[in-house]
Residue, then its C-alpha position, 0 to 999 in steps of 0.5 A: x500500500x505504501x508503494x501505491x501512494x505515489x501511483x495514487x497521487x499521479x492518478x489523481x492528477x491525470x484522471x481529472x482530465x478524464x473527468x472533464x472528458x466524461x462530462x463532455x460526453x454527458x456522463x454524471x459523476x457517479x457513472x464516470x467514477x464507476x467507469x474509472x473504477x472498472x477500467x483503470x486505463x487512461x487511453x481506454x477511458x478517453x477512447x471510450x468517452x470519445x466514442x460515447x460523445x460521438x454516439x458510437x454503437x456498443x459494438x464499436x465501443x467493445x471492439x475499441x476497448x478490446x484493441x486499445x487495452x490488449x496490452x494488459x493481456x500480455x502483462x497478465x501473461x507475464x505476471x502469471x509466471x511470477x505467481x505461485x502455480x497453485x493460485x486459484x482461478x478467482x485470485x488470478x482473475x482479481x489480479x488481472x483486474x488490478x493490472x495497470x501500467x504502473x502496478x504491473x511495473x512494481x509487481x514485475x519488479x517484486x523479488x521472487x514469487x509475486x504475492x498477489x496481495x502486494x499488487x492488491x495492496x497497491x491497487x487498493x490505494x491507487x484505484x481510489x485516487x484514480x476514481x476520485x480524480x475522475x469524479x472531481x473532474x466531472x464536478x469541477x467541470x460543472x463549476x469552473x468557467x467554460x474557458x478554464x474547463x477547455x484549458x484543463x481538457x488539454x491536459x490529457x493531450x499533453x500527457x499523450x504528447x509527453x509519452x510519445x516525444x521522449x522515445x521519438x527523440x531516441x528512435x527515427x523509426x518511431x518518429x516516422x511511425x508517429x508522423x505516418x499515424x498523424x497523416x493517416x488519421x488526417x486522411x481518414x478524417x477529411x478525405x472521402x470515402x475514408x471520412x465516411x467511416x464511423x469515428x470508432x471503427x476509424x480508430x480501430x482500423x488505424x490502430x490495427x493496421x499501423x501496429x501490424x505494419x510496424x511490427x512486420x516492417x520493424x520487429x523489435x528484437x528480444x533484448x533479453x534473449x540477445x543478452x543471454x546469447x553471449x552467456x549461452x555461447x560462452x557456456x557451450x565453449x566451456x563445456x566443449x573445452x571441458x569435454x576435450x580436456x577429459x578426452 
């Protein structure tokens, strides 16, 4: 729970902008808070509130949430290797619900086998911070002047920019992919017949197509395997030398 405190403070600030987005989508404070409690994912919630504001269908909303939150399945697979093998299905499902980027980071760094109550303890502190921030965003959005609300709503875009700029500076490939993504998004927004596609399915198509293209053209090497390779080669050489010496 102590390790979850700084996560909760960060969540409180970020989710405030989500509350404003929820308010713009027509959600009340209780509904927005419930959404944040059940879906602790900034990108997933923002996409969901955007689709709700655009009156998208339930199918579009479900598919978009599945695609944009698919990374949590990979995180769940990683953590499933750290928990004891005799962990019950119920506990595994509860652990899966608590996974966020930050809680995953501290959980995967847990020394040895992961005690799921460590992750649950961090979640017990972080989830109220995320939910409260969303609630405050909705409530304050109703009290603050319109120009202030508009200015605060830019905060989430600032968060996304802060996420993509640092890695883009380090990788020309990633920078190129970001530019291509922006151009493709503009193409699907303004150029017929692409502009006729619903906003929800438009995001889904772009997300899947660009991610798949990037994975095929620029696959990321497994750095852990690369790091282990020299060690494995050295071990094989030593074994061969030992066999030759024994012979």
